C-alpha positions as CSV (number, residue, x, y, z in Angstrom):
1,M,-1.3,-5.1,22.5
2,N,-0.8,-6.9,26.1
3,N,2.2,-5.0,26.9
4,V,0.6,-1.7,26.0
5,A,-2.3,-2.7,28.5
6,E,0.0,-3.6,31.1
7,G,2.1,-0.3,30.6
8,W,-1.0,1.8,30.7
9,E,-2.2,0.1,33.9
10,S,1.3,0.4,35.8
11,L,1.3,3.1,38.4
12,H,5.0,3.8,38.1
13,I,6.6,5.8,35.2
14,A,9.5,3.4,35.1
15,E,7.2,0.3,34.8
16,K,5.1,2.1,32.0
17,R,8.3,2.9,29.9
18,Q,9.6,-0.8,30.2
19,A,6.2,-2.1,29.1
20,Y,5.9,0.3,26.2
21,N,9.3,-0.6,25.1
22,I,8.4,-3.9,25.0
23,A,5.7,-3.6,22.8
24,R,7.7,-1.6,20.4
25,R,10.4,-4.1,20.2
26,S,7.8,-6.6,19.6
27,C,6.6,-4.5,16.7
28,G,10.1,-5.0,15.2
29,E,9.9,-8.9,15.7
30,V,6.6,-8.7,13.7
31,R,8.3,-7.0,11.1
32,S,11.2,-9.4,11.1
33,M,8.7,-12.3,10.9
34,S,6.8,-10.7,8.1
35,Y,9.8,-11.6,5.8
36,V,9.9,-15.1,6.9
37,L,6.1,-15.4,6.2
38,L,6.9,-13.9,2.8
39,D,10.0,-16.1,2.0
40,N,7.9,-19.2,3.0
41,K,5.0,-18.3,0.8
42,F,2.5,-18.1,3.6
43,V,1.7,-14.4,2.6
44,T,1.8,-12.6,-0.7
45,K,3.9,-9.6,-1.3
46,P,0.9,-7.4,-0.9
47,E,-0.2,-8.8,2.3
48,Q,3.5,-8.5,3.8
49,E,3.4,-4.8,2.7
50,H,0.3,-4.3,4.4
51,L,1.8,-6.0,7.7
52,L,4.8,-4.0,7.7
53,A,2.8,-0.7,7.1
54,Q,0.5,-1.6,10.1
55,C,3.8,-2.6,12.3
56,I,5.3,0.9,11.5
57,Q,2.3,3.0,12.3
58,T,1.7,0.9,15.5
59,G,5.2,1.4,16.4
60,K,5.0,5.1,15.8
61,L,1.8,5.0,18.2
62,I,3.7,3.2,21.0
63,T,6.7,5.6,20.5
64,G,4.2,8.4,21.0
65,L,3.2,6.7,24.5
66,I,7.0,6.5,25.4
67,H,7.4,10.5,24.8
68,S,4.3,11.2,26.5
69,V,5.9,9.1,29.6
70,D,9.1,11.0,29.3
71,R,7.4,14.5,29.4
72,R,5.9,13.4,32.9
């Protein structure tokens, strides 16, 4: 969330894109960590699947922000 906010506030297109790319990569990190949580029984399978779905949706939204910057 902080990387998206940083990108939103950036005045330069390159800085915006970089911040959004970091945010998108962070979604991948959370997806990866969800398997660690599941393997170590910190979450149930339904909870992990919900987390994955949220990460995928968030990643799509951030990709939309990146595409909007690219169209400028």
